[in-house]
One Martini backbone bead per residue (centre of mass of N, CA, C, O) as a GRO file, in nm:
protein
  538
    1UNK     BB    1  13.288  12.259  11.582
    2UNK     BB    2  13.345  12.045  11.350
    3UNK     BB    3  13.144  11.881  11.163
    4UNK     BB    4  13.071  11.583  11.069
    5UNK     BB    5  13.067  11.451  10.706
    6UNK     BB    6  13.253  11.525  10.454
    7UNK     BB    7  13.290  11.213  10.361
    8UNK     BB    8  12.984  11.197  10.274
    9UNK     BB    9  12.939  11.119   9.986
   10UNK     BB   10  12.733  11.074   9.711
   11UNK     BB   11  12.813  10.764   9.681
   12UNK     BB   12  12.713  10.673   9.955
   13UNK     BB   13  12.424  10.784   9.948
   14UNK     BB   14  12.346  10.619   9.703
   15UNK     BB   15  12.399  10.348   9.820
   16UNK     BB   16  12.212  10.369  10.061
   17UNK     BB   17  11.953  10.413   9.899
   18UNK     BB   18  11.960  10.147   9.746
   19UNK     BB   19  11.974   9.951   9.982
   20UNK     BB   20  11.726  10.067  10.144
   21UNK     BB   21  11.518  10.035   9.919
   22UNK     BB   22  11.547   9.716   9.891
   23UNK     BB   23  11.512   9.665  10.202
   24UNK     BB   24  11.220   9.744  10.198
   25UNK     BB   25  11.116   9.555   9.998
   26UNK     BB   26  11.213   9.297  10.133
   27UNK     BB   27  11.057   9.345  10.400
   28UNK     BB   28  10.780   9.351  10.287
   29UNK     BB   29  10.804   9.066  10.175
   30UNK     BB   30  10.866   8.941  10.460
   31UNK     BB   31  10.603   9.021  10.597
   32UNK     BB   32  10.423   8.863  10.399
   33UNK     BB   33  10.548   8.591  10.460
   34UNK     BB   34  10.469   8.595  10.767
   35UNK     BB   35  10.168   8.644  10.736
   36UNK     BB   36  10.121   8.382  10.575
   37UNK     BB   37  10.229   8.188  10.799
   38UNK     BB   38  10.038   8.291  11.036
   39UNK     BB   39   9.774   8.217  10.886
   40UNK     BB   40   9.833   7.910  10.827
   41UNK     BB   41  10.010   7.820  11.118
   42UNK     BB   42  10.102   8.009  11.330
   43UNK     BB   43  10.240   7.858  11.649
   44UNK     BB   44  10.304   7.578  11.553
   45UNK     BB   45  10.474   7.297  11.475
   46UNK     BB   46  10.567   7.387  11.182
   47UNK     BB   47  10.713   7.648  11.274
   48UNK     BB   48  10.903   7.540  11.484
   49UNK     BB   49  11.045   7.355  11.281
   50UNK     BB   50  11.120   7.556  11.078
   51UNK     BB   51  11.303   7.753  11.258
   52UNK     BB   52  11.489   7.523  11.368
   53UNK     BB   53  11.587   7.419  11.079
   54UNK     BB   54  11.763   7.683  11.017
   55UNK     BB   55  12.011   7.677  11.217
   56UNK     BB   56  12.220   7.491  11.052
   57UNK     BB   57  12.239   7.627  10.782
   58UNK     BB   58  12.273   7.919  10.903
   59UNK     BB   59  12.533   7.861  11.055
   60UNK     BB   60  12.700   7.798  10.802
   61UNK     BB   61  12.648   8.046  10.634
   62UNK     BB   62  12.672   8.294  10.846
   63UNK     BB   63  12.945   8.222  10.947
   64UNK     BB   64  13.117   8.199  10.672
   65UNK     BB   65  12.965   8.439  10.493
   66UNK     BB   66  12.758   8.622  10.631
   67UNK     BB   67  12.945   8.899  10.709
   68UNK     BB   68  13.229   8.764  10.653
   69UNK     BB   69  13.339   8.767  10.362
   70UNK     BB   70  13.334   9.075  10.289
   71UNK     BB   71  13.525   9.205  10.509
   72UNK     BB   72  13.776   9.037  10.384
   73UNK     BB   73  13.748   9.070  10.066
   74UNK     BB   74  13.722   9.367   9.977
   75UNK     BB   75  14.002   9.487  10.077
   76UNK     BB   76  14.171   9.289   9.892
   77UNK     BB   77  14.035   9.311   9.617
   78UNK     BB   78  14.047   9.630   9.586
   79UNK     BB   79  14.367   9.638   9.553
   80UNK     BB   80  14.373   9.477   9.290
   81UNK     BB   81  14.160   9.634   9.118
   82UNK     BB   82  14.337   9.891   9.079
   83UNK     BB   83  14.597   9.734   8.946
   84UNK     BB   84  14.470   9.422   8.864
   85UNK     BB   85  14.191   9.289   8.746
   86UNK     BB   86  14.278   8.997   8.657
   87UNK     BB   87  14.400   8.925   8.927
   88UNK     BB   88  14.148   8.972   9.098
   89UNK     BB   89  13.980   8.741   8.960
   90UNK     BB   90  14.166   8.509   9.029
   91UNK     BB   91  14.133   8.542   9.322
   92UNK     BB   92  13.822   8.503   9.343
   93UNK     BB   93  13.822   8.222   9.231
   94UNK     BB   94  13.987   8.086   9.454
   95UNK     BB   95  13.801   8.154   9.686
   96UNK     BB   96  13.551   8.028   9.576
   97UNK     BB   97  13.639   7.737   9.546
   98UNK     BB   98  13.719   7.693   9.852
   99UNK     BB   99  13.461   7.782   9.987
  100UNK     BB  100  13.263   7.590   9.846
  101UNK     BB  101  13.399   7.328   9.943
  102UNK     BB  102  13.360   7.383  10.247
  103UNK     BB  103  13.045   7.397  10.249
  104UNK     BB  104  12.987   7.121  10.119
  105UNK     BB  105  13.111   6.954  10.339
  106UNK     BB  106  12.938   7.053  10.575
  107UNK     BB  107  12.668   6.962  10.444
  108UNK     BB  108  12.733   6.659  10.439
  109UNK     BB  109  12.789   6.633  10.750
  110UNK     BB  110  12.503   6.723  10.825
  111UNK     BB  111  12.358   6.481  10.694
  112UNK     BB  112  12.506   6.245  10.842
  113UNK     BB  113  12.437   6.415  11.145
  114UNK     BB  114  12.134   6.501  11.177
  115UNK     BB  115  12.018   6.383  11.433
  116UNK     BB  116  12.217   6.482  11.651
  117UNK     BB  117  12.201   6.780  11.575
  118UNK     BB  118  11.900   6.822  11.641
  119UNK     BB  119  11.933   6.748  11.938
  120UNK     BB  120  12.141   6.966  12.005
  121UNK     BB  121  11.971   7.219  11.917
  122UNK     BB  122  11.667   7.065  11.987
  123UNK     BB  123  11.598   6.873  12.254
  124UNK     BB  124  11.272   6.942  12.320
  125UNK     BB  125  11.185   6.802  12.079
  126UNK     BB  126  10.896   6.613  11.966
  127UNK     BB  127  10.786   6.415  11.753
  128UNK     BB  128  10.662   6.568  11.494
  129UNK     BB  129  10.842   6.814  11.530
  130UNK     BB  130  11.102   6.664  11.488
  131UNK     BB  131  11.051   6.529  11.208
  132UNK     BB  132  11.022   6.808  11.057
  133UNK     BB  133  11.298   6.915  11.129
  134UNK     BB  134  11.457   6.700  10.972
  135UNK     BB  135  11.323   6.747  10.697
  136UNK     BB  136  11.397   7.046  10.663
  137UNK     BB  137  11.709   7.020  10.704
  138UNK     BB  138  11.769   6.839  10.474
  139UNK     BB  139  11.690   7.051  10.255
  140UNK     BB  140  11.832   7.320  10.355
  141UNK     BB  141  12.137   7.215  10.300
  142UNK     BB  142  12.138   7.320  10.001
  143UNK     BB  143  12.141   7.641  10.023
  144UNK     BB  144  12.446   7.720  10.104
  145UNK     BB  145  12.567   7.669   9.822
  146UNK     BB  146  12.413   7.895   9.663
  147UNK     BB  147  12.466   8.127   9.870
  148UNK     BB  148  12.775   8.134   9.854
  149UNK     BB  149  12.794   8.212   9.556
  150UNK     BB  150  12.616   8.468   9.581
  151UNK     BB  151  12.790   8.619   9.794
  152UNK     BB  152  13.048   8.647   9.626
  153UNK     BB  153  12.911   8.811   9.403
  154UNK     BB  154  12.833   9.037   9.584
  155UNK     BB  155  13.113   9.128   9.662
  156UNK     BB  156  13.217   9.203   9.382
  157UNK     BB  157  12.991   9.411   9.327
  158UNK     BB  158  13.050   9.593   9.569
  159UNK     BB  159  13.351   9.656   9.480
  160UNK     BB  160  13.216   9.783   9.207
  161UNK     BB  161  12.962   9.951   9.293
  162UNK     BB  162  12.709   9.718   9.258
  163UNK     BB  163  12.391   9.719   9.421
  164UNK     BB  164  12.117   9.635   9.292
  165UNK     BB  165  12.119   9.319   9.251
  166UNK     BB  166  12.206   9.259   9.543
  167UNK     BB  167  11.946   9.396   9.672
  168UNK     BB  168  11.728   9.223   9.502
  169UNK     BB  169  11.760   8.921   9.589
  170UNK     BB  170  11.587   8.904   9.860
  171UNK     BB  171  11.328   8.942   9.715
  172UNK     BB  172  11.328   8.676   9.560
  173UNK     BB  173  11.364   8.487   9.799
  174UNK     BB  174  11.090   8.553   9.946
  175UNK     BB  175  10.898   8.484   9.714
  176UNK     BB  176  10.976   8.185   9.701
  177UNK     BB  177  10.879   8.112   9.977
  178UNK     BB  178  10.582   8.182   9.916
  179UNK     BB  179  10.561   7.977   9.683
  180UNK     BB  180  10.587   7.737   9.859
  181UNK     BB  181  10.323   7.779  10.026
  182UNK     BB  182  10.113   7.815   9.791
  183UNK     BB  183  10.213   7.578   9.576
  184UNK     BB  184  10.376   7.333   9.730
  185UNK     BB  185  10.231   7.257   9.990
  186UNK     BB  186   9.959   7.139   9.853
  187UNK     BB  187  10.138   6.904   9.703
  188UNK     BB  188  10.394   6.834   9.934
  189UNK     BB  189  10.359   6.968  10.189
  190UNK     BB  190  10.598   7.054  10.417
  191UNK     BB  191  10.831   7.028  10.198
  192UNK     BB  192  10.741   7.271  10.018
  193UNK     BB  193  10.872   7.488  10.207
  194UNK     BB  194  11.170   7.407  10.173
  195UNK     BB  195  11.181   7.422   9.849
  196UNK     BB  196  11.138   7.724   9.849
  197UNK     BB  197  11.408   7.795   9.971
  198UNK     BB  198  11.592   7.675   9.754
  199UNK     BB  199  11.485   7.826   9.521
  200UNK     BB  200  11.562   8.096   9.641
  201UNK     BB  201  11.872   8.044   9.620
  202UNK     BB  202  11.900   8.019   9.322
  203UNK     BB  203  11.775   8.305   9.255
  204UNK     BB  204  11.990   8.469   9.414
  205UNK     BB  205  12.209   8.401   9.201
  206UNK     BB  206  12.079   8.454   8.910
  207UNK     BB  207  12.016   8.768   8.938
  208UNK     BB  208  12.337   8.846   8.940
  209UNK     BB  209  12.502   8.753   8.691
  210UNK     BB  210  12.467   8.999   8.499
  211UNK     BB  211  12.668   9.171   8.674
  212UNK     BB  212  12.930   9.011   8.602
  213UNK     BB  213  12.917   9.057   8.298
  214UNK     BB  214  12.925   9.374   8.317
  215UNK     BB  215  13.225   9.383   8.452
  216UNK     BB  216  13.404   9.123   8.336
  217UNK     BB  217  13.397   8.855   8.475
  218UNK     BB  218  13.651   8.589   8.511
  219UNK     BB  219  13.638   8.269   8.540
  220UNK     BB  220  13.831   8.015   8.740
  221UNK     BB  221  13.948   7.681   8.773
  222UNK     BB  222  14.114   7.759   9.058
  223UNK     BB  223  14.406   7.732   9.307
  224UNK     BB  224  14.598   7.998   9.441
  225UNK     BB  225  14.797   7.967   9.728
  226UNK     BB  226  15.052   8.159   9.658
  227UNK     BB  227  14.900   8.390   9.693
  228UNK     BB  228  14.912   8.647   9.918
  229UNK     BB  229  14.610   8.738   9.917
  230UNK     BB  230  14.499   8.464   9.995
  231UNK     BB  231  14.631   8.465  10.278
  232UNK     BB  232  14.523   8.736  10.374
  233UNK     BB  233  14.229   8.665  10.375
  234UNK     BB  234  14.238   8.436  10.588
  235UNK     BB  235  14.350   8.612  10.819
  236UNK     BB  236  14.077   8.780  10.825
  237UNK     BB  237  13.856   8.564  10.831
  238UNK     BB  238  13.866   8.383  11.081
  239UNK     BB  239  13.816   8.586  11.316
  240UNK     BB  240  13.541   8.665  11.176
  241UNK     BB  241  13.402   8.411  11.233
  242UNK     BB  242  13.407   8.407  11.535
  243UNK     BB  243  13.255   8.679  11.560
  244UNK     BB  244  13.001   8.611  11.408
  245UNK     BB  245  12.901   8.380  11.602
  246UNK     BB  246  12.739   8.549  11.803
  247UNK     BB  247  12.454   8.561  11.663
  248UNK     BB  248  12.436   8.249  11.608
  249UNK     BB  249  12.460   8.146  11.895
  250UNK     BB  250  12.226   8.309  12.016
  251UNK     BB  251  12.016   8.150  11.841
  252UNK     BB  252  12.086   7.873  11.945
  253UNK     BB  253  12.025   7.924  12.242
  254UNK     BB  254  11.736   7.990  12.206
  255UNK     BB  255  11.650   7.714  12.078
  256UNK     BB  256  11.743   7.535  12.299
  257UNK     BB  257  11.554   7.648  12.525
  258UNK     BB  258  11.280   7.680  12.350
  259UNK     BB  259  11.242   7.363  12.316
  260UNK     BB  260  11.124   7.346  12.639
  261UNK     BB  261  10.851   7.559  12.618
  262UNK     BB  262  10.678   7.465  12.386
  263UNK     BB  263  10.437   7.530  12.184
  264UNK     BB  264  10.541   7.853  12.019
  265UNK     BB  265  10.820   7.954  12.128
  266UNK     BB  266  10.994   7.980  11.869
  267UNK     BB  267  10.784   8.137  11.687
  268UNK     BB  268  10.754   8.388  11.868
  269UNK     BB  269  11.057   8.477  11.864
  270UNK     BB  270  11.083   8.500  11.543
  271UNK     BB  271  10.870   8.688  11.473
  272UNK     BB  272  10.980   8.924  11.640
  273UNK     BB  273  11.265   8.928  11.499
  274UNK     BB  274  11.161   8.985  11.211
  275UNK     BB  275  11.021   9.260  11.281
  276UNK     BB  276  11.284   9.417  11.389
  277UNK     BB  277  11.457   9.350  11.119
  278UNK     BB  278  11.347   9.568  10.942
  279UNK     BB  279  11.480   9.820  11.082
  280UNK     BB  280  11.777   9.720  11.068
  281UNK     BB  281  11.806   9.684  10.760
  282UNK     BB  282  11.729   9.991  10.688
  283UNK     BB  283  11.893  10.161  10.947
  284UNK     BB  284  12.173   9.987  10.952
  285UNK     BB  285  12.300   9.785  10.745
  286UNK     BB  286  12.295   9.988  10.500
  287UNK     BB  287  12.504  10.177  10.624
  288UNK     BB  288  12.732   9.980  10.685
  289UNK     BB  289  12.764   9.872  10.395
  290UNK     BB  290  12.812  10.162  10.250
  291UNK     BB  291  13.071  10.256  10.450
  292UNK     BB  292  13.291  10.038  10.436
  293UNK     BB  293  13.470  10.124  10.186
  294UNK     BB  294  13.538  10.409  10.299
  295UNK     BB  295  13.686  10.307  10.563
  296UNK     BB  296  13.904  10.161  10.415
  297UNK     BB  297  14.023  10.392  10.259
  298UNK     BB  298  14.092  10.575  10.507
  299UNK     BB  299  14.285  10.371  10.631
  300UNK     BB  300  14.479  10.359  10.383
  301UNK     BB  301  14.521  10.680  10.413
  302UNK     BB  302  14.553  10.763  10.720
  303UNK     BB  303  14.252  10.891  10.802
  304UNK     BB  304  14.139  10.938  11.112
  305UNK     BB  305  13.954  11.191  11.106
  306UNK     BB  306  13.767  11.071  10.880
  307UNK     BB  307  13.690  10.820  11.027
  308UNK     BB  308  13.560  10.967  11.267
  309UNK     BB  309  13.348  11.122  11.107
  310UNK     BB  310  13.192  10.879  10.983
  311UNK     BB  311  13.106  10.742  11.240
  312UNK     BB  312  12.961  10.970  11.358
  313UNK     BB  313  12.750  11.032  11.135
  314UNK     BB  314  12.635  10.752  11.116
  315UNK     BB  315  12.535  10.733  11.410
  316UNK     BB  316  12.342  10.963  11.401
  317UNK     BB  317  12.167  10.852  11.165
  318UNK     BB  318  12.075  10.582  11.314
  319UNK     BB  319  11.954  10.727  11.563
  320UNK     BB  320  11.744  10.905  11.432
  321UNK     BB  321  11.564  10.640  11.356
  322UNK     BB  322  11.584  10.419  11.584
  323UNK     BB  323  11.480  10.556  11.853
  324UNK     BB  324  11.184  10.624  11.758
  325UNK     BB  325  11.106  10.350  11.673
  326UNK     BB  326  11.140  10.206  11.936
  327UNK     BB  327  10.932  10.383  12.092
  328UNK     BB  328  10.699  10.304  11.898
  329UNK     BB  329  10.715   9.993  11.928
  330UNK     BB  330  10.628   9.998  12.228
  331UNK     BB  331  10.348  10.133  12.184
  332UNK     BB  332  10.263   9.951  11.900
  333UNK     BB  333  10.305   9.639  11.923
  334UNK     BB  334  10.023   9.528  11.885
  335UNK     BB  335   9.948   9.659  11.615
  336UNK     BB  336  10.174   9.542  11.450
  337UNK     BB  337  10.115   9.244  11.491
  338UNK     BB  338   9.828   9.241  11.381
  339UNK     BB  339   9.892   9.367  11.108
  340UNK     BB  340  10.130   9.164  11.013
  341UNK     BB  341  10.005   8.869  11.117
  342UNK     BB  342   9.726   8.856  11.223
  343UNK     BB  343   9.363   8.861  11.316
  344UNK     BB  344   9.093   8.627  11.298
  345UNK     BB  345   8.922   8.521  11.064
  346UNK     BB  346   9.108   8.262  10.902
  347UNK     BB  347   9.326   8.234  11.138
  348UNK     BB  348   9.593   8.089  11.331
  349UNK     BB  349   9.622   8.364  11.482
  350UNK     BB  350   9.608   8.443  11.801
  351UNK     BB  351   9.574   8.639  12.087
  352UNK     BB  352   9.799   8.484  12.243
  353UNK     BB  353  10.008   8.542  12.022
  354UNK     BB  354  10.003   8.850  12.022
  355UNK     BB  355  10.098   8.888  12.323
  356UNK     BB  356  10.371   8.750  12.303
  357UNK     BB  357  10.492   8.890  12.052
  358UNK     BB  358  10.460   9.174  12.170
  359UNK     BB  359  10.646   9.133  12.416
  360UNK     BB  360  10.894   9.054  12.246
  361UNK     BB  361  10.910   9.326  12.079
  362UNK     BB  362  10.949   9.513  12.324
  363UNK     BB  363  11.221   9.378  12.414
  364UNK     BB  364  11.372   9.426  12.150
  365UNK     BB  365  11.355   9.742  12.147
  366UNK     BB  366  11.547   9.814  12.377
  367UNK     BB  367  11.804   9.708  12.177
  368UNK     BB  368  11.803   9.851  11.891
  369UNK     BB  369  12.037  10.036  11.898
  370UNK     BB  370  12.260   9.828  11.946
  371UNK     BB  371  12.204   9.646  11.697
  372UNK     BB  372  12.257   9.894  11.493
  373UNK     BB  373  12.569   9.951  11.578
  374UNK     BB  374  12.731   9.694  11.563
  375UNK     BB  375  12.789   9.676  11.247
  376UNK     BB  376  12.952   9.942  11.236
  377UNK     BB  377  13.173   9.894  11.466
  378UNK     BB  378  13.279   9.630  11.338
  379UNK     BB  379  13.358   9.756  11.061
  380UNK     BB  380  13.570   9.946  11.177
  381UNK     BB  381  13.768   9.711  11.233
  382UNK     BB  382  13.773   9.568  10.952
  383UNK     BB  383  13.881   9.837  10.802
  384UNK     BB  384  14.155   9.790  10.999
  385UNK     BB  385  14.223   9.475  10.997
  386UNK     BB  386  14.051   9.401  11.281
  387UNK     BB  387  13.935   9.076  11.404
  388UNK     BB  388  14.011   9.012  11.698
  389UNK     BB  389  13.839   9.203  11.876
  390UNK     BB  390  13.549   9.097  11.802
  391UNK     BB  391  13.604   8.815  11.884
  392UNK     BB  392  13.650   8.844  12.189
  393UNK     BB  393  13.391   8.987  12.237
  394UNK     BB  394  13.213   8.749  12.140
  395UNK     BB  395  13.280   8.547  12.350
  396UNK     BB  396  13.180   8.705  12.594
  397UNK     BB  397  12.893   8.740  12.501
  398UNK     BB  398  12.822   8.431  12.498
  399UNK     BB  399  12.868   8.372  12.787
  400UNK     BB  400  12.668   8.563  12.896
  401UNK     BB  401  12.413   8.450  12.730
  402UNK     BB  402  12.391   8.180  12.861
  403UNK     BB  403  12.346   8.260  13.144
  404UNK     BB  404  12.104   8.464  13.100
  405UNK     BB  405  11.912   8.256  12.959
  406UNK     BB  406  11.880   8.052  13.183
  407UNK     BB  407  11.763   8.254  13.409
  408UNK     BB  408  11.540   8.387  13.240
  409UNK     BB  409  11.371   8.136  13.163
  410UNK     BB  410  11.303   8.045  13.454
  411UNK     BB  411  11.138   8.315  13.522
  412UNK     BB  412  11.003   8.407  13.197
  413UNK     BB  413  11.061   8.237  12.960
  414UNK     BB  414  11.024   8.349  12.646
  415UNK     BB  415  11.097   8.651  12.730
  416UNK     BB  416  11.382   8.572  12.847
  417UNK     BB  417  11.528   8.542  12.582
  418UNK     BB  418  11.495   8.838  12.486
  419UNK     BB  419  11.620   8.964  12.729
  420UNK     BB  420  11.901   8.845  12.703
  421UNK     BB  421  11.958   8.958  12.421
  422UNK     BB  422  11.939   9.259  12.487
  423UNK     BB  423  12.154   9.279  12.706
  424UNK     BB  424  12.392   9.159  12.534
  425UNK     BB  425  12.373   9.389  12.319
  426UNK     BB  426  12.453   9.615  12.496
  427UNK     BB  427  12.720   9.500  12.587
  428UNK     BB  428  12.849   9.480  12.304
  429UNK     BB  429  12.843   9.788  12.245
  430UNK     BB  430  13.016   9.886  12.484
  431UNK     BB  431  13.286   9.731  12.417
  432UNK     BB  432  13.319   9.840  12.133
  433UNK     BB  433  13.337  10.140  12.217
  434UNK     BB  434  13.574  10.124  12.400
  435UNK     BB  435  13.768  10.011  12.189
  436UNK     BB  436  13.751  10.256  11.995
  437UNK     BB  437  13.865  10.464  12.195
  438UNK     BB  438  14.134  10.337  12.241
  439UNK     BB  439  14.225  10.370  11.926
  440UNK     BB  440  14.095  10.684  11.852
  441UNK     BB  441  14.013  10.850  12.137
  442UNK     BB  442  13.755  10.940  11.950
  443UNK     BB  443  13.394  11.028  11.819
  444UNK     BB  444  13.278  11.294  11.859
  445UNK     BB  445  13.144  11.310  12.164
  446UNK     BB  446  12.988  11.591  12.171
  447UNK     BB  447  12.816  11.547  11.921
  448UNK     BB  448  12.684  11.267  11.997
  449UNK     BB  449  12.561  11.348  12.273
  450UNK     BB  450  12.392  11.590  12.196
  451UNK     BB  451  12.216  11.440  11.974
  452UNK     BB  452  12.116  11.202  12.146
  453UNK     BB  453  11.951  11.375  12.352
  454UNK     BB  454  11.763  11.498  12.146
  455UNK     BB  455  11.645  11.234  12.030
  456UNK     BB  456  11.530  11.135  12.291
  457UNK     BB  457  11.338  11.366  12.348
  458UNK     BB  458  11.188  11.345  12.076
  459UNK     BB  459  11.094  11.044  12.120
  460UNK     BB  460  10.927  11.090  12.383
  461UNK     BB  461  10.726  11.277  12.257
  462UNK     BB  462  10.619  11.095  12.041
  463UNK     BB  463  10.532  10.859  12.221
  464UNK     BB  464  10.323  11.016  12.383
  465UNK     BB  465  10.148  11.108  12.152
  466UNK     BB  466  10.081  10.822  12.058
  467UNK     BB  467   9.951  10.709  12.310
  468UNK     BB  468   9.718  10.920  12.321
  469UNK     BB  469   9.606  10.861  12.035
  470UNK     BB  470   9.511  10.571  12.092
  471UNK     BB  471   9.273  10.668  12.286
  472UNK     BB  472   9.133  10.867  12.075
  473UNK     BB  473   9.073  10.663  11.841
  474UNK     BB  474   8.937  10.407  11.952
  475UNK     BB  475   8.617  10.515  11.970
  476UNK     BB  476   8.597  10.577  11.645
  477UNK     BB  477   8.654  10.267  11.605
  478UNK     BB  478   8.679   9.935  11.489
  479UNK     BB  479   8.872   9.700  11.681
  480UNK     BB  480   8.771   9.429  11.528
  481UNK     BB  481   8.912   9.541  11.274
  482UNK     BB  482   9.166   9.599  11.062
  483UNK     BB  483   9.096   9.906  10.992
  484UNK     BB  484   9.085   9.996  11.290
  485UNK     BB  485   9.387   9.924  11.346
  486UNK     BB  486   9.508  10.093  11.124
  487UNK     BB  487   9.405  10.370  11.213
  488UNK     BB  488   9.515  10.366  11.498
  489UNK     BB  489   9.813  10.296  11.439
  490UNK     BB  490   9.877  10.485  11.200
  491UNK     BB  491   9.787  10.748  11.332
  492UNK     BB  492   9.972  10.743  11.590
  493UNK     BB  493  10.237  10.718  11.421
  494UNK     BB  494  10.222  10.975  11.282
  495UNK     BB  495  10.199  11.166  11.519
  496UNK     BB  496  10.467  11.077  11.642
  497UNK     BB  497  10.656  11.152  11.411
  498UNK     BB  498  10.584  11.460  11.390
  499UNK     BB  499  10.670  11.525  11.675
  500UNK     BB  500  10.955  11.435  11.650
  501UNK     BB  501  11.039  11.620  11.405
  502UNK     BB  502  10.972  11.888  11.545
  503UNK     BB  503  11.158  11.848  11.786
  504UNK     BB  504  11.422  11.816  11.619
  505UNK     BB  505  11.391  12.096  11.482
  506UNK     BB  506  11.391  12.257  11.757
  507UNK     BB  507  11.684  12.119  11.853
  508UNK     BB  508  11.876  12.089  11.605
  509UNK     BB  509  11.890  11.828  11.437
  510UNK     BB  510  12.066  11.765  11.176
  511UNK     BB  511  11.869  11.563  11.015
  512UNK     BB  512  11.614  11.751  11.002
  513UNK     BB  513  11.725  11.924  10.761
  514UNK     BB  514  11.734  11.693  10.547
  515UNK     BB  515  11.422  11.635  10.558
  516UNK     BB  516  11.323  11.919  10.486
  517UNK     BB  517  11.459  11.934  10.213
  518UNK     BB  518  11.323  11.675  10.085
  519UNK     BB  519  11.038  11.780  10.114
  520UNK     BB  520  11.055  12.036   9.951
  521UNK     BB  521  11.153  11.898   9.694
  522UNK     BB  522  10.899  11.711   9.664
  523UNK     BB  523  10.697  11.948   9.647
  524UNK     BB  524  10.828  12.093   9.410
  525UNK     BB  525  10.791  11.866   9.206
  526UNK     BB  526  10.489  11.816   9.232
  527UNK     BB  527  10.409  12.118   9.150
  528UNK     BB  528  10.494  12.150   8.849
  529UNK     BB  529  10.237  12.061   8.691
  530UNK     BB  530  10.066  12.288   8.793
  531UNK     BB  531  10.240  12.524   8.693
  532UNK     BB  532  10.205  12.448   8.386
  533UNK     BB  533   9.894  12.457   8.375
  534UNK     BB  534   9.859  12.741   8.454
  535UNK     BB  535  10.028  12.868   8.217
  536UNK     BB  536   9.853  12.762   7.986
  537UNK     BB  537   9.573  12.894   8.077
  538UNK     BB  538   9.710  13.196   8.089
   0.00000   0.00000   0.00000
C-alpha cells in the first residue's frame, strides 16, 4: 500500500513548525501565568471567581469567533483572494463590520443582565466569591470586542499564509495577564487581574496590525450584504457556531455543577484543564490549523484520495506525540502539578490542592487522544463546506455530557466533572470518525490501525520505564525540594521518552524515522564548528 503523506508539502510543514513553535512559547508563558496565580492565590475564592467569570465573555467570543470564524471565512475569502484581491478585502471588511457589531451588542446585553447571568452560570457561588465573579465578568466583557477584531485579522493573515504574528499574539496576551497580577493587583486589588486580561486583548490585536499593512489590506467601513460571498459565509458560519458550542457548553456545564462543590472546585478543574491544554495546543491544534487550508484546496480540486491521505498522515503524526504524552502524564501527574503550579514555603498552593489537581489531570489524560483528534476531524468536515454534521454531533454530545456530569458529580465530586468530560470527548471522536468513514469510504484504515497499535505498544513501554525510574531516582534526591522533584520527574520523563522513541524505531513507526533524521541533522550542524576548528589547528 502506498503510504499517505505525499500532499504534506513543505509549506504545510513550515506552517506547522511556526504555529507549533509559538504555541510552545505561548504555553510556556501560560504555565508561568498559572504558576504565578497558584502561588499567589492557590485554589481559593479569588481563583474560583476568576475562572467562573471567564465563562460569559469566553462563551460569547469562543462561540462566535474562536475556531468558528476562520473555518467559515478562510474558504470563502481564499476563493476571492485568488481572483480579485480588492474584492476579497471588501468582503473581509463587510464581514468584520457586521461581526464586530454583533459581538458588541451581545457584550452590552451581558452587562445589562449581568447579575442573573452570573446566577445562571454559577448558581452555587455565594458571598464574596459571587461578588468577585460579578466584578470580574463586568470588566472581562470588554475583551471580546478587541479579540473579535484581532481574530478576524488573524483569519486574513492565515489565508495569506502569514502565520508568525498570528501565532505570537497569544504570547503577548498571556504576558499582559501576568502583568495584571504582578503590577495591577497590588494597586487596584482583585480588579487589577481583570484589567490585565483586557490589556492583553488590546495587545493581541495591536501586535498583528503590522501584518495587515504588509499584505496590503485596505479596510472599508462598509456592509455589502448583496455580495453572494457574504451570504455564503453566513450559511457556513451559523451551523459552525452551533457545533463550536459543544466545547463551550461543556465548560459551562462544569462551571454550573462545580459551583456547588465548595471553594477550590472550579479552580482545581481549570488548573488541570490548562495543564492538559499545553499538549493539545502544541501537538493537535497546530496541526489542525496548518492543514486546514490544504484540506480546503484538496476538496475544491475534488481530490478525495489526497484528502484521505492528508487526514491519515496528520492523524498518525498527532497520535505519535499525543499517546506517549498521555501515558507519561498519567505516570508523572503529581510531579507535573508540583513543578508547574508549585508547592512549599511561600505558596498558597497546598498538598491537598496538588492531590486534587493531579487526579483531575490524570482523568483528562485518558481522553487526550480524543481531544487531540476532534479539531482535525471537525475541520475535515468544514474544509468540505459541511458544517451541519459537526453541529448535529455537537448537540448529541452536549446532551450526553449534561447527564453524565450530573451523575458523575453526585458519585465522585470534582473528579466526576473531569470523568464526564473525558467520556464525552471519546464519544465525540467516535461519532465524527464514523461520519467521516460514511462520507469518504476509508481513511487509510490499515495504515492507521497498524501505526496506532505500534504507538500504543511503544507508549506502554515508555510509561513502564518512567514509572520504574520514579522509584529508582526518589531515594537519591531530596523530594522535599523543587530541584529534587525536578530531577525525579524530569529524569523519569526523559527515560520514558527515550524508551518510547527506541520502541517506535524498533517497531518501524513512520514518524520515528523523521525524528531520527532531525536528530542526525541537528548533531551534524552542531558538529560543524568543531570540524572547522580541527581543520584550522591541523
